[in-house]
PDBQT receptor file of N, H, CA, C and O in Angstrom, charges set to zero:
ATOM      1  N   UNK A   1      24.297  -9.198  11.338  1.00  0.00    +0.000 N 
ATOM      2  CA  UNK A   1      24.601  -8.440  10.647  1.00  0.00    +0.000 C 
ATOM      3  C   UNK A   1      24.004  -7.283  10.547  1.00  0.00    +0.000 C 
ATOM      4  O   UNK A   1      22.909  -7.401   9.996  1.00  0.00    +0.000 OA
ATOM      5  N   UNK A   2      24.326  -5.963  10.921  1.00  0.00    +0.000 N 
ATOM      6  H   UNK A   2      25.215  -5.867  11.368  1.00  0.00    +0.000 HD
ATOM      7  CA  UNK A   2      24.051  -4.754  11.020  1.00  0.00    +0.000 C 
ATOM      8  C   UNK A   2      23.178  -4.264   9.284  1.00  0.00    +0.000 C 
ATOM      9  O   UNK A   2      23.888  -4.802   8.434  1.00  0.00    +0.000 OA
ATOM     10  N   UNK A   3      22.487  -3.817   8.856  1.00  0.00    +0.000 N 
ATOM     11  H   UNK A   3      21.910  -3.380   9.546  1.00  0.00    +0.000 HD
ATOM     12  CA  UNK A   3      21.637  -3.125   7.967  1.00  0.00    +0.000 C 
ATOM     13  C   UNK A   3      21.311  -1.846   7.852  1.00  0.00    +0.000 C 
ATOM     14  O   UNK A   3      20.935  -1.205   8.834  1.00  0.00    +0.000 OA
ATOM     15  N   UNK A   4      21.424  -1.256   6.506  1.00  0.00    +0.000 N 
ATOM     16  H   UNK A   4      21.729  -1.776   5.708  1.00  0.00    +0.000 HD
ATOM     17  CA  UNK A   4      21.024  -0.058   6.537  1.00  0.00    +0.000 C 
ATOM     18  C   UNK A   4      19.739   0.388   6.149  1.00  0.00    +0.000 C 
ATOM     19  O   UNK A   4      19.519   1.527   5.739  1.00  0.00    +0.000 OA
ATOM     20  N   UNK A   5      18.540  -0.868   6.328  1.00  0.00    +0.000 N 
ATOM     21  H   UNK A   5      18.719  -1.793   6.662  1.00  0.00    +0.000 HD
ATOM     22  CA  UNK A   5      17.499  -0.765   5.521  1.00  0.00    +0.000 C 
ATOM     23  C   UNK A   5      16.469  -0.192   6.800  1.00  0.00    +0.000 C 
ATOM     24  O   UNK A   5      16.444  -0.502   7.991  1.00  0.00    +0.000 OA
ATOM     25  N   UNK A   6      15.616   0.807   5.979  1.00  0.00    +0.000 N 
ATOM     26  H   UNK A   6      15.636   1.058   5.012  1.00  0.00    +0.000 HD
ATOM     27  CA  UNK A   6      14.327   1.719   7.150  1.00  0.00    +0.000 C 
ATOM     28  C   UNK A   6      13.492   0.106   7.021  1.00  0.00    +0.000 C 
ATOM     29  O   UNK A   6      13.197  -0.589   6.049  1.00  0.00    +0.000 OA
ATOM     30  N   UNK A   7      13.271  -0.087   8.754  1.00  0.00    +0.000 N 
ATOM     31  H   UNK A   7      13.511   0.478   9.544  1.00  0.00    +0.000 HD
ATOM     32  CA  UNK A   7      11.755  -0.949   8.358  1.00  0.00    +0.000 C 
ATOM     33  C   UNK A   7      10.199  -0.237   8.327  1.00  0.00    +0.000 C 
ATOM     34  O   UNK A   7       9.877   0.759   8.974  1.00  0.00    +0.000 OA
ATOM     35  N   UNK A   8       9.378  -0.969   7.460  1.00  0.00    +0.000 N 
ATOM     36  H   UNK A   8       9.640  -1.778   6.934  1.00  0.00    +0.000 HD
ATOM     37  CA  UNK A   8       8.307  -0.412   7.230  1.00  0.00    +0.000 C 
ATOM     38  C   UNK A   8       7.498  -1.548   7.105  1.00  0.00    +0.000 C 
ATOM     39  O   UNK A   8       7.732  -2.736   6.886  1.00  0.00    +0.000 OA
ATOM     40  N   UNK A   9       5.993  -0.559   7.395  1.00  0.00    +0.000 N 
ATOM     41  H   UNK A   9       5.803   0.407   7.573  1.00  0.00    +0.000 HD
ATOM     42  CA  UNK A   9       4.702  -1.830   7.805  1.00  0.00    +0.000 C 
ATOM     43  C   UNK A   9       3.550  -1.191   6.946  1.00  0.00    +0.000 C 
ATOM     44  O   UNK A   9       3.119  -0.077   7.245  1.00  0.00    +0.000 OA
ATOM     45  N   UNK A  10       3.160  -1.746   6.108  1.00  0.00    +0.000 N 
ATOM     46  H   UNK A  10       3.510  -2.650   5.865  1.00  0.00    +0.000 HD
ATOM     47  CA  UNK A  10       1.996  -1.469   5.854  1.00  0.00    +0.000 C 
ATOM     48  C   UNK A  10       1.052  -3.028   5.448  1.00  0.00    +0.000 C 
ATOM     49  O   UNK A  10       1.368  -4.213   5.559  1.00  0.00    +0.000 OA
ATOM     50  N   UNK A  11      -0.033  -2.440   5.016  1.00  0.00    +0.000 N 
ATOM     51  H   UNK A  11      -0.290  -1.478   4.926  1.00  0.00    +0.000 HD
ATOM     52  CA  UNK A  11      -1.509  -3.492   4.830  1.00  0.00    +0.000 C 
ATOM     53  C   UNK A  11      -1.592  -3.757   3.447  1.00  0.00    +0.000 C 
ATOM     54  O   UNK A  11      -1.401  -2.972   2.518  1.00  0.00    +0.000 OA
ATOM     55  N   UNK A  12      -2.045  -5.528   3.399  1.00  0.00    +0.000 N 
ATOM     56  H   UNK A  12      -2.199  -6.166   4.153  1.00  0.00    +0.000 HD
ATOM     57  CA  UNK A  12      -1.854  -5.767   2.308  1.00  0.00    +0.000 C 
ATOM     58  C   UNK A  12      -3.011  -6.839   2.226  1.00  0.00    +0.000 C 
ATOM     59  O   UNK A  12      -2.820  -7.680   3.105  1.00  0.00    +0.000 OA
ATOM     60  N   UNK A  13      -4.175  -7.116   1.463  1.00  0.00    +0.000 N 
ATOM     61  H   UNK A  13      -4.330  -6.433   0.749  1.00  0.00    +0.000 HD
ATOM     62  CA  UNK A  13      -4.935  -8.415   1.244  1.00  0.00    +0.000 C 
ATOM     63  C   UNK A  13      -4.484  -9.870   1.466  1.00  0.00    +0.000 C 
ATOM     64  O   UNK A  13      -3.547 -10.418   0.885  1.00  0.00    +0.000 OA
ATOM     65  N   UNK A  14      -5.178 -10.334   2.262  1.00  0.00    +0.000 N 
ATOM     66  H   UNK A  14      -5.940  -9.889   2.733  1.00  0.00    +0.000 HD
ATOM     67  CA  UNK A  14      -4.265 -11.657   2.620  1.00  0.00    +0.000 C 
ATOM     68  C   UNK A  14      -3.787 -12.509   1.281  1.00  0.00    +0.000 C 
ATOM     69  O   UNK A  14      -2.711 -13.066   1.061  1.00  0.00    +0.000 OA
ATOM     70  N   UNK A  15      -5.030 -12.402   0.432  1.00  0.00    +0.000 N 
ATOM     71  H   UNK A  15      -5.904 -11.950   0.611  1.00  0.00    +0.000 HD
ATOM     72  CA  UNK A  15      -4.643 -13.556  -0.696  1.00  0.00    +0.000 C 
ATOM     73  C   UNK A  15      -3.264 -12.552  -1.403  1.00  0.00    +0.000 C 
ATOM     74  O   UNK A  15      -2.183 -13.142  -1.404  1.00  0.00    +0.000 OA
ATOM     75  N   UNK A  16      -3.266 -11.377  -1.874  1.00  0.00    +0.000 N 
ATOM     76  H   UNK A  16      -4.144 -10.898  -1.873  1.00  0.00    +0.000 HD
ATOM     77  CA  UNK A  16      -1.919 -10.898  -1.954  1.00  0.00    +0.000 C 
ATOM     78  C   UNK A  16      -0.442 -11.646  -1.332  1.00  0.00    +0.000 C 
ATOM     79  O   UNK A  16       0.592 -12.061  -1.855  1.00  0.00    +0.000 OA
ATOM     80  N   UNK A  17      -0.892 -11.576  -0.145  1.00  0.00    +0.000 N 
ATOM     81  H   UNK A  17      -1.733 -11.240   0.280  1.00  0.00    +0.000 HD
ATOM     82  CA  UNK A  17      -0.081 -12.004   0.813  1.00  0.00    +0.000 C 
ATOM     83  C   UNK A  17       0.562 -13.401   0.696  1.00  0.00    +0.000 C 
ATOM     84  O   UNK A  17       1.698 -13.754   1.012  1.00  0.00    +0.000 OA
ATOM     85  N   UNK A  18      -0.317 -14.009   0.232  1.00  0.00    +0.000 N 
ATOM     86  H   UNK A  18      -1.239 -13.723  -0.025  1.00  0.00    +0.000 HD
ATOM     87  CA  UNK A  18      -0.105 -15.439   0.371  1.00  0.00    +0.000 C 
ATOM     88  C   UNK A  18       0.443 -16.063  -1.015  1.00  0.00    +0.000 C 
ATOM     89  O   UNK A  18       1.142 -17.040  -1.281  1.00  0.00    +0.000 OA
ATOM     90  N   UNK A  19      -0.256 -14.952  -1.860  1.00  0.00    +0.000 N 
ATOM     91  H   UNK A  19      -0.824 -14.158  -1.645  1.00  0.00    +0.000 HD
ATOM     92  CA  UNK A  19       0.703 -15.407  -3.646  1.00  0.00    +0.000 C 
ATOM     93  C   UNK A  19       2.065 -14.821  -3.272  1.00  0.00    +0.000 C 
ATOM     94  O   UNK A  19       3.104 -15.428  -3.533  1.00  0.00    +0.000 OA
ATOM     95  N   UNK A  20       2.048 -13.510  -2.595  1.00  0.00    +0.000 N 
ATOM     96  H   UNK A  20       1.204 -13.016  -2.384  1.00  0.00    +0.000 HD
ATOM     97  CA  UNK A  20       3.292 -13.044  -2.712  1.00  0.00    +0.000 C 
ATOM     98  C   UNK A  20       4.468 -14.052  -2.004  1.00  0.00    +0.000 C 
ATOM     99  O   UNK A  20       5.549 -14.322  -2.527  1.00  0.00    +0.000 OA
ATOM    100  N   UNK A  21       4.105 -14.421  -1.007  1.00  0.00    +0.000 N 
ATOM    101  H   UNK A  21       3.227 -14.203  -0.582  1.00  0.00    +0.000 HD
ATOM    102  CA  UNK A  21       4.985 -15.496  -0.178  1.00  0.00    +0.000 C 
ATOM    103  C   UNK A  21       5.174 -16.744  -0.900  1.00  0.00    +0.000 C 
ATOM    104  O   UNK A  21       6.149 -17.432  -0.598  1.00  0.00    +0.000 OA
ATOM    105  N   UNK A  22       4.294 -17.172  -1.910  1.00  0.00    +0.000 N 
ATOM    106  H   UNK A  22       3.502 -16.613  -2.156  1.00  0.00    +0.000 HD
ATOM    107  CA  UNK A  22       4.574 -18.311  -2.593  1.00  0.00    +0.000 C 
ATOM    108  C   UNK A  22       5.478 -18.111  -3.392  1.00  0.00    +0.000 C 
ATOM    109  O   UNK A  22       6.442 -18.875  -3.411  1.00  0.00    +0.000 OA
ATOM    110  N   UNK A  23       5.362 -16.680  -4.532  1.00  0.00    +0.000 N 
ATOM    111  H   UNK A  23       4.579 -16.059  -4.517  1.00  0.00    +0.000 HD
ATOM    112  CA  UNK A  23       6.518 -16.356  -5.449  1.00  0.00    +0.000 C 
ATOM    113  C   UNK A  23       7.768 -16.150  -4.833  1.00  0.00    +0.000 C 
ATOM    114  O   UNK A  23       8.847 -16.470  -5.331  1.00  0.00    +0.000 OA
ATOM    115  N   UNK A  24       7.605 -15.625  -3.769  1.00  0.00    +0.000 N 
ATOM    116  H   UNK A  24       6.728 -15.365  -3.365  1.00  0.00    +0.000 HD
ATOM    117  CA  UNK A  24       9.216 -15.596  -2.901  1.00  0.00    +0.000 C 
ATOM    118  C   UNK A  24       9.625 -16.909  -2.766  1.00  0.00    +0.000 C 
ATOM    119  O   UNK A  24      10.841 -17.051  -2.898  1.00  0.00    +0.000 OA
ATOM    120  N   UNK A  25       8.947 -17.982  -2.530  1.00  0.00    +0.000 N 
ATOM    121  H   UNK A  25       7.959 -17.866  -2.423  1.00  0.00    +0.000 HD
ATOM    122  CA  UNK A  25       9.632 -19.238  -2.199  1.00  0.00    +0.000 C 
ATOM    123  C   UNK A  25      10.126 -20.137  -3.337  1.00  0.00    +0.000 C 
ATOM    124  O   UNK A  25      11.031 -20.971  -3.323  1.00  0.00    +0.000 OA
ATOM    125  N   UNK A  26       9.195 -19.708  -4.458  1.00  0.00    +0.000 N 
ATOM    126  H   UNK A  26       8.459 -19.031  -4.469  1.00  0.00    +0.000 HD
ATOM    127  CA  UNK A  26       9.439 -20.156  -5.912  1.00  0.00    +0.000 C 
ATOM    128  C   UNK A  26      10.945 -19.722  -6.251  1.00  0.00    +0.000 C 
ATOM    129  O   UNK A  26      11.832 -20.441  -6.711  1.00  0.00    +0.000 OA
ATOM    130  N   UNK A  27      11.006 -18.454  -5.931  1.00  0.00    +0.000 N 
ATOM    131  H   UNK A  27      10.285 -17.870  -5.558  1.00  0.00    +0.000 HD
ATOM    132  CA  UNK A  27      12.277 -17.628  -6.512  1.00  0.00    +0.000 C 
ATOM    133  C   UNK A  27      13.636 -17.953  -5.415  1.00  0.00    +0.000 C 
ATOM    134  O   UNK A  27      14.790 -17.607  -5.662  1.00  0.00    +0.000 OA
ATOM    135  N   UNK A  28      13.215 -18.670  -4.207  1.00  0.00    +0.000 N 
ATOM    136  H   UNK A  28      12.277 -18.951  -4.006  1.00  0.00    +0.000 HD
ATOM    137  CA  UNK A  28      14.177 -18.815  -3.209  1.00  0.00    +0.000 C 
ATOM    138  C   UNK A  28      14.729 -17.109  -2.492  1.00  0.00    +0.000 C 
ATOM    139  O   UNK A  28      15.819 -16.936  -1.945  1.00  0.00    +0.000 OA
ATOM    140  N   UNK A  29      13.729 -16.096  -2.675  1.00  0.00    +0.000 N 
ATOM    141  H   UNK A  29      12.844 -16.237  -3.119  1.00  0.00    +0.000 HD
ATOM    142  CA  UNK A  29      13.733 -15.391  -2.091  1.00  0.00    +0.000 C 
ATOM    143  C   UNK A  29      13.189 -15.189  -0.034  1.00  0.00    +0.000 C 
ATOM    144  O   UNK A  29      12.912 -16.127   0.713  1.00  0.00    +0.000 OA
ATOM    145  N   UNK A  30      13.204 -14.037   0.249  1.00  0.00    +0.000 N 
ATOM    146  H   UNK A  30      13.429 -13.275  -0.358  1.00  0.00    +0.000 HD
ATOM    147  CA  UNK A  30      12.394 -13.910   1.282  1.00  0.00    +0.000 C 
ATOM    148  C   UNK A  30      11.341 -12.814   0.968  1.00  0.00    +0.000 C 
ATOM    149  O   UNK A  30      11.494 -11.827   0.248  1.00  0.00    +0.000 OA
ATOM    150  N   UNK A  31      10.298 -13.176   1.621  1.00  0.00    +0.000 N 
ATOM    151  H   UNK A  31      10.172 -13.977   2.206  1.00  0.00    +0.000 HD
ATOM    152  CA  UNK A  31       9.253 -12.035   1.086  1.00  0.00    +0.000 C 
ATOM    153  C   UNK A  31       9.744 -10.562   1.142  1.00  0.00    +0.000 C 
ATOM    154  O   UNK A  31       9.542  -9.729   0.259  1.00  0.00    +0.000 OA
ATOM    155  N   UNK A  32      10.536 -10.321   2.509  1.00  0.00    +0.000 N 
ATOM    156  H   UNK A  32      10.700 -10.997   3.226  1.00  0.00    +0.000 HD
ATOM    157  CA  UNK A  32      10.774  -8.733   2.437  1.00  0.00    +0.000 C 
ATOM    158  C   UNK A  32      11.803  -8.710   1.441  1.00  0.00    +0.000 C 
ATOM    159  O   UNK A  32      12.051  -7.549   1.115  1.00  0.00    +0.000 OA
ATOM    160  N   UNK A  33      12.500  -9.568   0.830  1.00  0.00    +0.000 N 
ATOM    161  H   UNK A  33      12.298 -10.511   1.094  1.00  0.00    +0.000 HD
ATOM    162  CA  UNK A  33      13.458  -9.365  -0.457  1.00  0.00    +0.000 C 
ATOM    163  C   UNK A  33      12.898  -9.140  -1.768  1.00  0.00    +0.000 C 
ATOM    164  O   UNK A  33      13.216  -8.259  -2.567  1.00  0.00    +0.000 OA
ATOM    165  N   UNK A  34      12.139  -9.923  -1.876  1.00  0.00    +0.000 N 
ATOM    166  H   UNK A  34      11.881 -10.639  -1.227  1.00  0.00    +0.000 HD
ATOM    167  CA  UNK A  34      10.685  -9.952  -3.324  1.00  0.00    +0.000 C 
ATOM    168  C   UNK A  34      10.332  -8.654  -3.267  1.00  0.00    +0.000 C 
ATOM    169  O   UNK A  34      10.793  -7.907  -4.130  1.00  0.00    +0.000 OA
ATOM    170  N   UNK A  35       9.469  -8.132  -2.272  1.00  0.00    +0.000 N 
ATOM    171  H   UNK A  35       9.094  -8.739  -1.571  1.00  0.00    +0.000 HD
ATOM    172  CA  UNK A  35       9.042  -6.758  -2.097  1.00  0.00    +0.000 C 
ATOM    173  C   UNK A  35      10.010  -5.541  -2.125  1.00  0.00    +0.000 C 
ATOM    174  O   UNK A  35       9.611  -4.427  -2.464  1.00  0.00    +0.000 OA
ATOM    175  N   UNK A  36      11.127  -5.757  -1.806  1.00  0.00    +0.000 N 
ATOM    176  H   UNK A  36      11.451  -6.662  -1.530  1.00  0.00    +0.000 HD
ATOM    177  CA  UNK A  36      11.768  -4.613  -2.220  1.00  0.00    +0.000 C 
ATOM    178  C   UNK A  36      12.510  -4.424  -3.550  1.00  0.00    +0.000 C 
ATOM    179  O   UNK A  36      12.768  -3.349  -4.093  1.00  0.00    +0.000 OA
ATOM    180  N   UNK A  37      12.885  -5.987  -4.090  1.00  0.00    +0.000 N 
ATOM    181  H   UNK A  37      12.676  -6.859  -3.649  1.00  0.00    +0.000 HD
ATOM    182  CA  UNK A  37      12.796  -6.110  -5.770  1.00  0.00    +0.000 C 
ATOM    183  C   UNK A  37      12.055  -5.700  -6.208  1.00  0.00    +0.000 C 
ATOM    184  O   UNK A  37      12.477  -4.822  -6.961  1.00  0.00    +0.000 OA
ATOM    185  N   UNK A  38      10.536  -5.816  -6.241  1.00  0.00    +0.000 N 
ATOM    186  H   UNK A  38      10.192  -6.529  -5.630  1.00  0.00    +0.000 HD
ATOM    187  CA  UNK A  38       9.331  -5.377  -6.982  1.00  0.00    +0.000 C 
ATOM    188  C   UNK A  38       9.262  -3.624  -6.883  1.00  0.00    +0.000 C 
ATOM    189  O   UNK A  38       8.764  -2.997  -7.818  1.00  0.00    +0.000 OA
ATOM    190  N   UNK A  39       9.817  -2.908  -5.653  1.00  0.00    +0.000 N 
ATOM    191  H   UNK A  39      10.222  -3.418  -4.894  1.00  0.00    +0.000 HD
ATOM    192  CA  UNK A  39       9.721  -1.675  -5.521  1.00  0.00    +0.000 C 
ATOM    193  C   UNK A  39      10.873  -1.385  -6.898  1.00  0.00    +0.000 C 
ATOM    194  O   UNK A  39      10.616  -0.987  -8.034  1.00  0.00    +0.000 OA
ATOM    195  N   UNK A  40      12.001  -1.701  -6.369  1.00  0.00    +0.000 N 
ATOM    196  H   UNK A  40      12.210  -2.024  -5.446  1.00  0.00    +0.000 HD
ATOM    197  CA  UNK A  40      13.265  -1.317  -7.420  1.00  0.00    +0.000 C 
ATOM    198  C   UNK A  40      12.599  -1.388  -8.632  1.00  0.00    +0.000 C 
ATOM    199  O   UNK A  40      12.252  -0.293  -9.075  1.00  0.00    +0.000 OA
ATOM    200  N   UNK A  41      12.287  -2.488  -9.380  1.00  0.00    +0.000 N 
ATOM    201  H   UNK A  41      12.569  -3.377  -9.020  1.00  0.00    +0.000 HD
ATOM    202  CA  UNK A  41      11.679  -2.495 -10.383  1.00  0.00    +0.000 C 
ATOM    203  C   UNK A  41      10.348  -1.612 -11.061  1.00  0.00    +0.000 C 
ATOM    204  O   UNK A  41      10.092  -1.583 -12.265  1.00  0.00    +0.000 OA
ATOM    205  N   UNK A  42       9.651  -0.978 -10.091  1.00  0.00    +0.000 N 
ATOM    206  H   UNK A  42       9.859  -1.002  -9.113  1.00  0.00    +0.000 HD
ATOM    207  CA  UNK A  42       8.703  -0.390 -10.608  1.00  0.00    +0.000 C 
ATOM    208  C   UNK A  42       9.439   1.306 -10.209  1.00  0.00    +0.000 C 
ATOM    209  O   UNK A  42       8.999   2.167 -10.971  1.00  0.00    +0.000 OA
ATOM    210  N   UNK A  43      10.202   1.705  -9.414  1.00  0.00    +0.000 N 
ATOM    211  H   UNK A  43      10.559   1.006  -8.796  1.00  0.00    +0.000 HD
ATOM    212  CA  UNK A  43      10.624   2.844  -9.277  1.00  0.00    +0.000 C 
ATOM    213  C   UNK A  43      11.370   2.694 -11.115  1.00  0.00    +0.000 C 
ATOM    214  O   UNK A  43      10.691   3.065 -12.072  1.00  0.00    +0.000 OA
ATOM    215  N   UNK A  44      12.593   2.194 -11.277  1.00  0.00    +0.000 N 
ATOM    216  H   UNK A  44      13.145   1.893 -10.500  1.00  0.00    +0.000 HD
ATOM    217  CA  UNK A  44      13.055   2.099 -12.437  1.00  0.00    +0.000 C 
ATOM    218  C   UNK A  44      12.184   2.080 -13.539  1.00  0.00    +0.000 C 
ATOM    219  O   UNK A  44      12.469   2.859 -14.448  1.00  0.00    +0.000 OA
ATOM    220  N   UNK A  45      11.047   1.273 -13.693  1.00  0.00    +0.000 N 
ATOM    221  H   UNK A  45      10.815   0.639 -12.955  1.00  0.00    +0.000 HD
ATOM    222  CA  UNK A  45       9.885   1.847 -14.959  1.00  0.00    +0.000 C 
ATOM    223  C   UNK A  45       9.798   3.143 -14.701  1.00  0.00    +0.000 C 
ATOM    224  O   UNK A  45      10.304   3.999 -15.427  1.00  0.00    +0.000 OA
ATOM    225  N   UNK A  46       9.084   3.412 -13.542  1.00  0.00    +0.000 N 
ATOM    226  H   UNK A  46       8.672   2.717 -12.953  1.00  0.00    +0.000 HD
ATOM    227  CA  UNK A  46       8.893   4.747 -13.447  1.00  0.00    +0.000 C 
ATOM    228  C   UNK A  46       9.684   6.127 -13.867  1.00  0.00    +0.000 C 
ATOM    229  O   UNK A  46       9.321   7.137 -14.470  1.00  0.00    +0.000 OA
ATOM    230  N   UNK A  47      10.794   5.761 -13.342  1.00  0.00    +0.000 N 
ATOM    231  H   UNK A  47      11.089   4.941 -12.853  1.00  0.00    +0.000 HD
ATOM    232  CA  UNK A  47      11.724   6.883 -13.605  1.00  0.00    +0.000 C 
ATOM    233  C   UNK A  47      11.826   6.595 -15.319  1.00  0.00    +0.000 C 
ATOM    234  O   UNK A  47      11.746   7.575 -16.060  1.00  0.00    +0.000 OA
ATOM    235  N   UNK A  48      11.946   5.676 -15.714  1.00  0.00    +0.000 N 
ATOM    236  H   UNK A  48      12.011   4.880 -15.112  1.00  0.00    +0.000 HD
ATOM    237  CA  UNK A  48      12.222   5.656 -17.876  1.00  0.00    +0.000 C 
ATOM    238  C   UNK A  48      10.896   6.419 -17.893  1.00  0.00    +0.000 C 
ATOM    239  O   UNK A  48      11.073   7.377 -18.646  1.00  0.00    +0.000 OA
ATOM    240  N   UNK A  49       9.760   6.434 -17.453  1.00  0.00    +0.000 N 
ATOM    241  H   UNK A  49       9.616   5.656 -16.842  1.00  0.00    +0.000 HD
ATOM    242  CA  UNK A  49       8.850   7.056 -18.273  1.00  0.00    +0.000 C 
ATOM    243  C   UNK A  49       8.505   8.655 -17.851  1.00  0.00    +0.000 C 
ATOM    244  O   UNK A  49       7.761   9.461 -18.409  1.00  0.00    +0.000 OA
ATOM    245  N   UNK A  50       9.325   8.787 -16.669  1.00  0.00    +0.000 N 
ATOM    246  H   UNK A  50       9.930   8.131 -16.216  1.00  0.00    +0.000 HD
ATOM    247  CA  UNK A  50       8.728  10.013 -15.857  1.00  0.00    +0.000 C 
ATOM    248  C   UNK A  50      10.296  10.976 -15.623  1.00  0.00    +0.000 C 
ATOM    249  O   UNK A  50      10.181  12.104 -15.144  1.00  0.00    +0.000 OA
ATOM    250  N   UNK A  51      11.595  10.492 -15.961  1.00  0.00    +0.000 N 
ATOM    251  H   UNK A  51      11.689   9.575 -16.351  1.00  0.00    +0.000 HD
ATOM    252  CA  UNK A  51      12.200  11.051 -15.618  1.00  0.00    +0.000 C 
ATOM    253  C   UNK A  51      13.039  10.506 -13.606  1.00  0.00    +0.000 C 
ATOM    254  O   UNK A  51      12.548   9.998 -12.597  1.00  0.00    +0.000 OA
ATOM    255  N   UNK A  52      14.106  10.891 -13.898  1.00  0.00    +0.000 N 
ATOM    256  H   UNK A  52      14.506  11.303 -14.717  1.00  0.00    +0.000 HD
ATOM    257  CA  UNK A  52      15.001  10.422 -12.620  1.00  0.00    +0.000 C 
ATOM    258  C   UNK A  52      14.043  11.125 -11.261  1.00  0.00    +0.000 C 
ATOM    259  O   UNK A  52      13.357  12.127 -11.466  1.00  0.00    +0.000 OA
ATOM    260  N   UNK A  53      14.085  10.650 -10.275  1.00  0.00    +0.000 N 
ATOM    261  H   UNK A  53      14.642   9.836 -10.109  1.00  0.00    +0.000 HD
ATOM    262  CA  UNK A  53      13.701  11.352  -8.842  1.00  0.00    +0.000 C 
ATOM    263  C   UNK A  53      14.580  11.578  -7.978  1.00  0.00    +0.000 C 
ATOM    264  O   UNK A  53      15.084  10.723  -7.250  1.00  0.00    +0.000 OA
ATOM    265  N   UNK A  54      14.862  12.879  -7.992  1.00  0.00    +0.000 N 
ATOM    266  H   UNK A  54      14.453  13.574  -8.583  1.00  0.00    +0.000 HD
ATOM    267  CA  UNK A  54      16.041  13.515  -7.417  1.00  0.00    +0.000 C 
ATOM    268  C   UNK A  54      15.565  13.705  -5.531  1.00  0.00    +0.000 C 
ATOM    269  O   UNK A  54      14.723  14.512  -5.137  1.00  0.00    +0.000 OA
ATOM    270  N   UNK A  55      16.185  12.949  -4.819  1.00  0.00    +0.000 N 
ATOM    271  H   UNK A  55      16.869  12.294  -5.140  1.00  0.00    +0.000 HD
ATOM    272  CA  UNK A  55      16.079  12.479  -3.688  1.00  0.00    +0.000 C 
ATOM    273  C   UNK A  55      15.541  14.041  -2.817  1.00  0.00    +0.000 C 
ATOM    274  O   UNK A  55      14.607  14.130  -2.020  1.00  0.00    +0.000 OA
ATOM    275  N   UNK A  56      16.557  15.257  -3.327  1.00  0.00    +0.000 N 
ATOM    276  H   UNK A  56      17.316  15.185  -3.975  1.00  0.00    +0.000 HD
ATOM    277  CA  UNK A  56      16.940  16.481  -2.777  1.00  0.00    +0.000 C 
ATOM    278  C   UNK A  56      15.326  17.297  -2.980  1.00  0.00    +0.000 C 
ATOM    279  O   UNK A  56      14.834  18.145  -2.235  1.00  0.00    +0.000 OA
ATOM    280  N   UNK A  57      14.748  16.709  -4.240  1.00  0.00    +0.000 N 
ATOM    281  H   UNK A  57      15.148  16.020  -4.845  1.00  0.00    +0.000 HD
ATOM    282  CA  UNK A  57      13.414  17.403  -4.824  1.00  0.00    +0.000 C 
ATOM    283  C   UNK A  57      12.060  17.066  -3.674  1.00  0.00    +0.000 C 
ATOM    284  O   UNK A  57      11.163  17.865  -3.405  1.00  0.00    +0.000 OA
ATOM    285  N   UNK A  58      12.192  15.860  -3.189  1.00  0.00    +0.000 N 
ATOM    286  H   UNK A  58      12.920  15.210  -3.407  1.00  0.00    +0.000 HD
ATOM    287  CA  UNK A  58      11.283  14.861  -2.680  1.00  0.00    +0.000 C 
ATOM    288  C   UNK A  58      10.738  15.583  -1.178  1.00  0.00    +0.000 C 
ATOM    289  O   UNK A  58      11.495  15.703  -0.214  1.00  0.00    +0.000 OA
ATOM    290  N   UNK A  59       9.572  15.946  -1.171  1.00  0.00    +0.000 N 
ATOM    291  H   UNK A  59       8.958  15.849  -1.954  1.00  0.00    +0.000 HD
ATOM    292  CA  UNK A  59       8.831  16.294   0.239  1.00  0.00    +0.000 C 
ATOM    293  C   UNK A  59       8.763  15.249   1.301  1.00  0.00    +0.000 C 
ATOM    294  O   UNK A  59       7.681  14.665   1.359  1.00  0.00    +0.000 OA
ATOM    295  N   UNK A  60       9.510  14.953   1.996  1.00  0.00    +0.000 N 
ATOM    296  H   UNK A  60      10.388  15.427   1.950  1.00  0.00    +0.000 HD
ATOM    297  CA  UNK A  60       9.408  13.615   2.850  1.00  0.00    +0.000 C 
ATOM    298  C   UNK A  60       8.430  13.869   3.887  1.00  0.00    +0.000 C 
ATOM    299  O   UNK A  60       8.632  13.136   4.855  1.00  0.00    +0.000 OA
ATOM    300  N   UNK A  61       7.036  14.966   4.087  1.00  0.00    +0.000 N 
ATOM    301  H   UNK A  61       6.872  15.561   3.300  1.00  0.00    +0.000 HD
ATOM    302  CA  UNK A  61       6.173  15.371   4.753  1.00  0.00    +0.000 C 
ATOM    303  C   UNK A  61       4.816  14.734   4.822  1.00  0.00    +0.000 C 
ATOM    304  O   UNK A  61       3.889  14.891   5.616  1.00  0.00    +0.000 OA
ATOM    305  N   UNK A  62       5.013  13.692   3.381  1.00  0.00    +0.000 N 
ATOM    306  H   UNK A  62       5.766  13.564   2.735  1.00  0.00    +0.000 HD
ATOM    307  CA  UNK A  62       3.802  13.128   3.069  1.00  0.00    +0.000 C 
ATOM    308  C   UNK A  62       3.855  11.760   3.285  1.00  0.00    +0.000 C 
ATOM    309  O   UNK A  62       2.866  11.061   3.065  1.00  0.00    +0.000 OA
TER     310      UNK A  62
């Protein structure tokens, strides 16, 4: 099934990765899905505190 999601690679302490895999397993999610969900929650919290981030205003060169 095709997806519209962009692949993304980053570095993480092995301890965090192991714990995130544990949490994902407990929540019957994939690790990728859990990380995406956490990003979504953080963005929602940030926008509640700082206002909506408008994608047109983002400088994508960083």
